[in-house]
N, C-alpha and C positions, 0 to 999 in steps of 0.2 A: 357866478350865479348858480345857486343850488337847484338842481333839477330833481323833482320827486321821482319816486320809483315808478309811478303810473305813467309819467311822461316818458321816461326812459323805455319802458316796456312798449308803450304805444309807438314811439318812433322806430324802435328796433323792428317790431312786427310789421308795421305799415310800410317801412322802407324795404324790408325783405320781400313783401308781397309785390311791391312796385318793381323791384329789381327783377324778380322772376318774370313778371309780365313783359318787361322790356326785353329780357332774354328770349322769351317766347316769340315776340314780334321779330327779333333778329333772325329767327329760323326761317321766316318767310315761307311757311308751308302752304299758304293759301293766296290765291290771286285777290286783287281788290274786288270787292262787291261793286256793282255798277254805280251805286250812289257814291261810294268812295272815289271811284275813278272820275266821276263828274265833279266832285269837290276838288280833286287834284287839278282838273282842267281849269276850274274857276280860279284856283290859286296862281295860275300862270299870269293872270292879269288882275292888278289891284282894282277893286271897285268898292262902293259903299253898299252894294247889294247884288243879289243874283236872282235867277228866276224864281226859285221856290223858298229861299232861305235868306236870312240876314248874313252878313259877310264873315262873322267870326271864325267859322270852321275853315274857310278858305285862307284867312289870315294866319291861322295856326299852322296849317299845312305849309304855307309859304315860308314860315319861320323854320319849321323842323327840317324841311327838305333843303333849305339854304344852308343848314348846319351839317347835314350828314348825307345829302343826296336824295335822288328820286326813287329809292327802293320802296317796296311795300312797307317794310318796317319803319322807315323814316316818315312815310306818309301818315302812318298811324301813331307815331311816337307821342304826340301831344295828349292822346287819350289817357294812357296810364298816369302820365304826369298830372293831368288835370284832376283825375280821381284821387290821387295822392293829396293834392291841395285840398280837395273837398273833404277828405277824411280828417285832415288837420282842422279845418273849419268846424266840422261837426264835433270834434273833441272839445273845442273851445266854446261852442254853443252849449253843450251839455254842462261844462264847467261854469259858464256864466249864469245859467239858469238855476242849477242845483248846488253850486259850490261843493261839488263832490267829484273828485278825480276818478273814483272808481266807476261812476256812471259815465264820466267822460271817456275813460279807457275803453269800456265795453262798447260805447256808442261808436267811437272812432273805428275800432277794429271790426265791429259788426257791419258798419257801412262798407268798409274796404273789402269785405268778403261776400257781400250780397251777390246772388246769382246774376242779377242784371248788371252789376258793376263789373263782374268778371267777364261777361260777354262784351259789354261796352268797351272794356279796356283792350280788347283784341281787335277793335276796328275804330275807324274815325267817323264820328257823327256829330250832329249838333248837340246831342245830349251831354257829352262830356263837359264842354264849356258852360252850358246852361246850368248844370248841377253845381259846378264850381262857383259861379257868380250868384246863384240862388243861395247857396250855403253862406257865402261871404256876406251877402246882403242881409240874410237873416241874423247872422252874428252881429253885424254892425247895428242893425235895427234894435236888437236886444240891448246892446250896450248903450245905444242912444236913449232909449226910453228909460233905462235904469239910471243913467247919469245926466240925461239931457245935455250931453256934451255936443257942441256944434261940430267938433271934429268927427264924431261918429256918424252924425247925420250926413255930413259931406261924403264920408267913405261909403255910407249906405247908398247915397245917390249915384256915386261913381260905379259901384259894382252892379247896381240895379240897371243902370244904363248899358253897361257891358253885357249884362244878361239878356237885355232886349236885343242887343246886336248879335246874340247867339241863337235865340229862338223866340218866336213871338209869344208863346204862352207864358213868358216871364211877366207879362203885364198882369197876370193874376196875382203876382206877389203884392202889388199895390192894393188890390182889393182885399187880400187877406190881412195886410197891415192895417188898413182902415177898419175892417171888421173887428179886429182885436181891440183897437182903440175905442171903438163904439161900445163894445160890451164890457170893457174894463174901465170902471168909473175913475180910477186913479190915473188912467192914461189918456183920458179924453182931453186933458189940458194941452196935449201936444198938437191938437188941431188949431189951437190959438197961438202956438209958438211959431217962430220962424224956422226952426230946425227941420221939421217934417216937410214943409213946403219948399225949403231950399233943396232938400234931397230930391223932391219931385221935379223941380226945375232942372237940376243937374242931370238927372236921369233922362229927362226929355231932351235936353240939349245934346247929350251924347247920342241919343237915338235919332235926332233930327236929320242927320245926313242920309240915313236909310229911308226916312219918310220922303225927303226930297227926291232921292233916287227913284222911289216908287212912283211918285207923281210924274217924273220925267220918263218913266217906262210903263205908263198905262196901269199903274197900281198892280202890276203883275204878281208880286209876291203876296200882297194882301188878298187878292182875288183867289190865288191858289190855296192859301190857308183857309179862306172862307169855304171854298169848294170841298176841301178835305173834311171839314166839320159839318157840312150841310146835311141836314136830315132829309129822309125820303118821304116828304109829305106827312100824312097822318099815320102812316104805317109804323108799327112797332116791331122791333126785331129782338125778341127776348133771347133767341139763340145767340145772337151777337153779343148781347149784354152778358149772358152767362159765360160766353167764351172769354170776354174781356176780364170779368171778375175772376174766373178760374185761372186765367193767365197770371194774375197778380200773386197767386200762391207760388208760382214759379219765379216771378220777377223779384219778389220780396222775401221769398222763402216760406214754406208752409207754416212753421211755428210762428214766425214774426207776423205774417199776414193774418193768421188766425187770432193771434193776440191783439192785433190792431182792431180787428172787427169786434172783439169782445170789449175792448176799451171804449170804442165808439158806442156800442150798445149801452154800456154802463153810464157813459157820459150823457146820452140823450134821455136816460131814465133817472138821472140824478142831477139836480140843478146846482148842487154844491161842488164846484170844481175849483181847485187851487189855480193860482195865476199861471203857473208853468204849464199845466195841462190845458188850460184855456187857450194860452198862446199857441202851443204846438198844434192843437186841434184846429185853430183858425187857419193855420198854414197847411193843414192836411185835408180837412173835410171839403172845403169849397171846390178845390181842383178835382178831388176824387169823385165827388158827386157830379161835377160838370162833365168829366170824361165818361163816367158811367152812363149819364143821360145821353151823351152823343152816341155811345155804343148802342143804346136802345133805339135811337132814332135812325141811325145809319150804320156806322162802324167806328171802331177805335182800335188802334194798335196798342199792344201791351205797354209800350214805352211812353205813350202820350202822357201818362200820369207820373212820369219819373220824378219830378221835383217833390212830389208828395213824400218820397222816402228819405228826404233830408230831415224834415221835422219828425216824421214817423219813426225813424230809427232811434232818435233820442227819446221820444215818447215811450216806445215799447221797452227799450232797455231800462229806462228809469222806473217804469211801472213794475217790471219784473224784479229788478233789484230791490225796490222798496218793499216787495213782498217775499223777499228771500228766495227768489226763483232764478238765481244766477245759473243754476244747472241747465235751465231751458235755453238761456242765451248761449251757453257753451255748446249744448247739443245742436242748436241752430247753426252756430258758426262752423261746427264740425261737418254738418250736412252741406253747408255752402262750400266749404273747402273741398269736400269729396266731389261735389258736382263740378266745381271748377277744374279739379284734377282730371275728371273723366272727359270734360269738354276739351281741354287742351291736349289730351292724349288720345282722343277718340280714334284717330287714324291707326293707332297701335292695335286696335281690335282686330284688324284684318291679318295681323300676325299670329293670331290664335288659331290653332289647327281646327278646321271645321267651321270657321266663321268667315263670311264673305260680306263685304260692303257692296250694296247694290243701289241703283238709282231710282227704281220704281217700286218694287214689291218688298214688303216686309213679311218674311216668313221665318220668324225666330226659331220655330220648331225645326226648320231645315238649315238653320245657321246663317240665314240671310238677314242682314240689318240694313235698313235704308240710311244712307249717309246724309246727315243734316247739313253738311257743308258742300253739297252737290253744286250749288250755285256759285261757288268761288273756285271752281276748277275749270281748266281748259281755255281760259281767255288768253293766256300767253301764247298758246298754240295758234289761236285765231290770229293774234297780232303778227306772229312770225310768218304764218302762211299768207297773210294779207300783204306784208312787205315784199315777200318773194314775188307774188303776182304783180304787184305795182312796179317792180323793177322792169317789167316788160312794157309798161305803159307810163313812161315818165311824165307825160303831160296830163294824165287823167286825174280827175277829182273823185274822192270817195263819196258814194251816195248810199245812205242806209235808210231802212224803214222801221227801225226799232231803237228806242232810247237806250235800252240795255246794250245792244251791240255798239251803238254810236259812242256811248260813254266809255265802254271798255276799250274801243279802238283809240280813243283820245290818249289813253295811257299806253296800251300795248303795241300800238302802231305809230307811236310818236317819232319824229315830228311831222311825218307825212300826212297824218290824219288831221292835223290842225285846221286844214282847209275843208274838211268833210262837210257835207250838206245833208240835211234830213229831208227825206222824201215826204211831201206834205200836200197831197192833192186837195184836201178839204180846206186848207188854209187856217186850220185851228191853231191855237197857241197853247198846246197841252203840255209842253215841256220846254226846257231851256233851249234846245237846238231848233225847235220849231219857231221860237221867238227870234233867235239870233242868226239863222241861216235861211237862204232863199236861193233856190236853183236858178231863178230868173236873173240873179245877180252874179252868177258864176263867172269866173275869169276866162274860162274856156268852155267848149261845147263837147267835151269828152269826159265820160264818167265810168267808174268801176262800181257797179251796183252790188251790194252785199246783202243777202237776205236768207232767211230760214227756208223760204219757199223754193222748191225745185222747179216750179213752173209759174212764175209771177204772172198775174193777170194783165194781159193786154199791154205789155211794154211797147209793142210796136205801134200802139196808138199814140204814144207820147214821144217816141224817138224815131228818127229816120232810119236808124239801124240798131238792132239789139241782138247780141250774140253771147251765148253762154260760153265762158272760157275756162271754167274749172270749178273746183270746190275744195274746201278744207274740211277734212273729216277728223273729228275729235273723239276718240274712243275713251270713255270714262269708266264704264262698268260693264259687266257681262250682259246686262239687260238694258243698258242705256248709253247712247252716244249721240253726238250732235253733228249735223252737217250744215255748213254754210256755203251757199251757192254764189258764184261770182258771174256777173254779166258785164260785157263791154258795151256801153251805150254811146251813141253819137247823135248830135242834132236834136236837141230838145225842142219839141213843137208846142208844148203848153199843157197845163193841167186840164184846161177846159175841154180838151178833146176826149177826156175819159167818158163823157156821157154821150158822145156822138156815135 
């Protein structure tokens, strides 16, 4: 089979980028972020759902760690691989829409180098599989409406279902697909055909185990998602909205996001849109507008609109190439690659004479630069220190008062930490460990309490004895370090005594 020049270039470049990312992960310069550590802990037990997320991220971690071990690099390995698959899907989306392999080449490489993709490839999160299944669903949807082939409707249903098992905002894909078929006269016929509805049924069946799991667990994941997106009454937060929109210039790149905003402006002022633009905007605008509205009403993290950049990458690249602006795409890719290089080599800055990485203050004039990776350092030290202290208390159970600390100990103090309990005097169900652990059900009545607080409030009110037995000091920077304090507790008397 003859491969075109564009396909060869695309696979060579995208494979090289992926290989570098895997090599970078193998260096294991950073500890797991607390969310990553929590996902790893989830992966130790197969389930159809977990506290705040569908199960896909845990399933992927289970696969990669079973292949190469429980190192930080292996925990994160699925992420660059999933983004590689996504770039391939985007190549084929562009080719299917425009029958132009130059647009396909630029779109695939542009996606692979997006700043958000570079960051995402260095950690494991729900976004990596979401983007993969979103891109595959879009590809099969396009092929299905073009050919009305039952095969592509089935594939679209399978990948959409897997996307919903990755992250709940995948449900917006269905709304975008329906919106496009409504505003595209020649594609309304698919509402009457069996292909589209078969795809919906397949996606629903794949997602059903997570729905059942949620019903069996008090709808905990759905309620958490609702709480995250919940607005703060009638108050508007224009600062949060501007912060979210501004962050998109970093997520998508300044040239690409600026171009996307211009395309949207032109689209809303011009009713004559070709089918390709119409389709891609249907999969771009609804989610972007929804997340922007959420940011106005409460808050929204920059990555919440991540699926937008699957169709948006193709849209921007096609629009620029059709107007002979390939140079802008090249400049944007160059900026993205430079940003990725600086991010992956940020720690080397401290080797420059007169430059110091610090934890709190940024005084560039004095050569002090705040380390953006501060939160992924020092957790291995805490884990080692915890295990040393636990050696003297073989029957004690770990007790924590922080999800961050609890999650990190799951990984860095394993397996002793697997029986750890989250301190929860209010009885709320605000995180996975508050849902799954209960001090009242502890197997013994002896605990090692680990906290940031040097003098925790009224421990003696809850326990028959409470003795501080040491601390773990983690020096990170000249202006920032962390102390974790350890208390030996015995004889739990009950939470209700806190108010007495």
